[in-house]
Structure formats: C-alpha cells, structure tokens
N, C-alpha and C positions, 0 to 999 in steps of 0.2 A: 473773599478770596484775595482781593488786592492787598488788604492789610496783612494777610498771612504771608503772601509772597514778598511783600516789602520787608517783613521781619526776617524771612529766610535770606534775602540778599544781604541784609545788615549782619546777620550772624555769620554768613559765609566769609565776610570781610574780617570778622573778629577772630575766627578760629584758625589754629595752626595744627596741621595734621602730622602725626608721627606714623608714617607708613609702615616702618619696620615693626613697631609695636602693634599696630593694627593687624598685621599679618602673623603675629605671635612668633616672630623669628627669634631663634636662639634659646628657647625655653628648654627643649630636650638636650641641647648641647650643654647648657648650664647645669642641668641635673647630672649629666654624665661627668662633668668636671668635678662637681661636688662629691659625687659618689667615689671617684678615684682618689680624691684627697682623704676622704674618711677611711677608705680601705687601707691606705698607707699608715694612718694612725693606729688602726686596730691591729695591724700586722706587727707592730712593735712589741717587744717583750713587756709584760705587765710591770716588771720591777723598774723599768725605765721611765714610767709615767706616774705622776702623783695621782691621788684619788680624784682631785678636782679635774685634772686633765682627762682622765679616763671617763669621768662623768660627762664632761663636755663632748667627748667623742660619741658616747652613747646617745646623748641628747640631740646632737647634730644629725646622727643617722635616723633617729626617731622622727625628727622634723622632715627629713627627706622622704622617709617611708609614708608619712602622713600626706605630704604633697602628692605622692604617687598613688594614693588610695590603698596602700598596704596596711590596713588598720591593725591586724594582729601583730605584725612585725613591729609597728610603731609602738604599740602598747608595751611590748616586751622590753624594748630599748628605753622607753620612758621610765619603766619600773627600775631598771638597772641604774639609770642616771640619778634618780631621786634616792636610791639606796646608797650610792657613793657620795652624794653631795646634797643632803636633804635641806640645807639652809640657803641654797643658791636662789636668790630672789629672781634672777633672770629666768631660771627654769620655771618657777611657779607663774611668773608673769606671761612668758611665752606660751606655756601650756594652757593657761586660762584663755588667752587670745585664740589659740587654735581650737579649743573646745567651743568657743563662741561661734567661730566660723562654721563649725559643724552643727550648730543649733543645740548643743548640749549645755544649756545655760546653767542648770543647777550644778553640774560638775564644774563649770567654769567659775561659778561663785566660790566653790570650795578652794580651787587653786588660787584665785585672786585674793581671797581672804588670808591665805597663808603668806602670799607676797606682802600684803598689807601689814601682817603681824611682824614681818621682818623689817619692813621700812614703813613705819606708821605715819610718817609725815610726807609721803610721796604722793602728790596730787595726781600724777599720771596713773598710778595704780588705782586710786579711788575713782577716777573718771571711768576707767574700764569696768570696775566693780559695780558702780552705780548703773551703768548701761546693762550689765548682766542681770542685775536685779529687775530692771525695767522689762527686759526681754523675757525674763522668767515669769513675769506677772506677779512678782512679790512686792506689792505696793508698800507694805510696812517696812520691809528691808530697804527698798529704794529710798524712802523718805529719810530713814536713819542714815543711810549712806551719804545722801546729799548734805545732810547737816554736818557730817564729818568733813566732807569734801570742801564745803565753804570755809571750814576752819583752817584747812591746810593749804588751800589755794592762795597763792601770793597775788595781792592786788586784784584788779578787775580782770576777770577771766571770762570772756564771752562764750567760750566752749562750755563752761559750767552752765551758763544760762541756756544754751542750746540743749544740753543733755537733760536739764530740768524740764524744759518745754516738752521734750520727748516723753518724760515721765508723766507730765500732765495730760498729754495726748493719749497715752496708754490707759490712763484712768478716766478717759472721756470727759475731761474738764476742758471742753473745746475752747471757750472764750479765753480762759486763763492761758491756755497753750498758745493761742494766736497772739495774745498780748506779749507773752514772753519771747516768742519768735520775732515779733515785730520790733522788739527793743534791741535787736542785734543790728548794729550799724555797718556800713561799708568799711569803716575803720577796723572792724574785726577781721578783715581779710576777705578777698573776693570769694574764695571757696566757701567759707563758713556763712557768709552773707547769702550766697546762692542756695546753700542747703536750707537755710532758714526760710527763704522765700518759697522754695519748692514744698517745704513742709507745711507752710500756711495753706497752699493750694490743696494739699492732701486733706488737711483738716476741714476745709470748706466742702470738699467732696463727701467726707464722712458725715458732715452736717446736712447733706442733701441739698447743697447750694451750688450746683455745677456752674451756673452763669457767673456767680461771684468768683469761682475758681478760674474760669476762662478769662475774665477781666483781669484778675490778679496776675496770672501767668503771662498774658499778653503784654501787660504793662512792664513786668519784670524783663521779658525778653527784649522789649523795645528800648529799655533804659539800663540794660545790664552793664555793670562796671567792667573795665578792662581787667584782664588777668584770669578770667575764668577758663579753665582748661576744657578741651573737647569732651571728655567723659561726663563732666557736670552739665555742659551745654546740651549734650544728648539726653541726659536725664530730665532736664528742664523741658525740652521739646516733647518728650514722651509723657511728661506730666500734663502738658497742655493738651496732648492727644487724648489722654484719659478724661480730662475735663470736658473736651468736646464730645467724647463718646458718652459721658454721663448726661450731657445735654442733648443727646440723640442727634448730633451733627456728625454723622459717620464719615462723610467725605473729607471734612476738615481734619477729623481725627486721624484718618489714614495718611493724609499728607504730612501731618506732624510726626507720626511714627516713622515714615520713610525718611524724613529729613533727619530725625534723631539717629537712625541707622547710618545715614551718610556722614553725620558728624563724627561718630565713633562706632565703627562696625563691631567692636568687641563688647559693647554694652548689651547684654543678652536680653534684658527686659523689653527693649524696643522691638526685637525680633518676635518675642512672645506676644506682645500686644498686637 
C-alpha cells in the first residue's frame, strides 16, 4: 500500500485537470450552434448552392444527427450527401470513422475502402482501414492492409507499429504483440508510448500472468514520461486495477479504480470497473 500511495502522490503532481471538460460544459450549446448554422444553409434556395456545397450541408447535418443518436435521420442525410458528391474522400473517411465508433466494422471497411480508392497513397486512410479490419476479425484483410500501409507510410511511423501490434494481439500472437509494443520508444510521443505500455499489460492479463501485468504497470506509472494527459493516466490506473483484480488483490484494485476516476471523471470504464 505504501508503494501504491507513493505512485498516487507522484501522478497527482504530474496531472493537469481540465474542470470544464470534466463537467461536460458546453456540449449541448455547441450542438445548438451547429444546428442553427446548418438550418441557415438548408434554408437557402437550391439554385444558389453548388452540388458539393449542398452535399456538405447534408453531410454536416447527418453528423449532427449521428452525435445526437438520431440514426434514421442521419442515414437519410448521409444518403443525400453521397448522391450529390459521391467522390468526396472526406465523406467516406468521416463516415468510416463514425461507423467504427458505432461498432459497425464491416460497414466501416466498405466506406474506408472507397476513401482509399480515391486517395490510394494516403497513410491516414490506411491506418483507419487496417484498424477496421482488425476490429472486424478479418485477419487476412488486416494483413494485406498492413502490407499496403507500410508501402505508403513515409519514413518510420511508430503508429503503424502500434496498429500492427494490435493486429497481432487480436490474432492471439501474444509474444510477437508484446515485442512489437515494446519497440515503441518514448520518442514516439508520450501518448503513443503510454498506449503501448497499457497494451502490454493487457496482453499479460490475457496470457493469465497478472503478477507480470501488475509489475509492468507499476513500473510504467513510477517512471511515466511527462506530457501524458489525464484521460490516458486514468486508463493506466484502471489497467493497474484490473491487473490487481486478476491477481485477486481486490482492495488495491479498488484504490486504483478510484484514483483513475479522480484523474479523469469522464473516463467511463473506471466507473464500470
């Protein structure tokens, strides 16, 4: 417990809280502002707007509906947007991302493949497409996608290594996944490095090695580089909590979850755990 509380004190010194964001201030007001602006565009005579402009108005409203959970209205506006501007890469890209957030990975793959067909050398699109293949459990598609991604990625891109490690983890190639995650250095950026370290702990838990997971996450939190934002720190503490729970050390697990909540109250999984 002394070690745990020492880690808590150190992380408290490192983290900066954004209280307004934590309290979700301004979200509904922002929705209202966006809605009013879109209404103004749709109220204009059709002959005053080009097809791309009208398509963008439909797409923007579809995105707003999607955020608000109005699925039927969103789908209708997406359909109109793609009808008016079928080759807009931004539409296919954003639609693919949105479908992934909804867990509709196969549909996301279809949208992102259309985006990749329009811009075949855009690594950003292929990163999202490879992730969609991994989430969909399409190992063959994911492997082919990563081969293409490494062709179009410029120079050393550690995010590609991270995504490939995710693929290996999904295929239950545990040791290879850990090796790939471990190769991501702090120079890759504080957030990506933190994500890789958290992922290593998750792999150890899946391998039924909770004590190794506890040791790994404790060491990470003890020596975490500067620049990691509160949401990621909360995730790290909750991962340590899960490791303790897997090791049947429930009191320590509970302390970790509570501190994760304190670090970033809007991280829902800490509340769930």
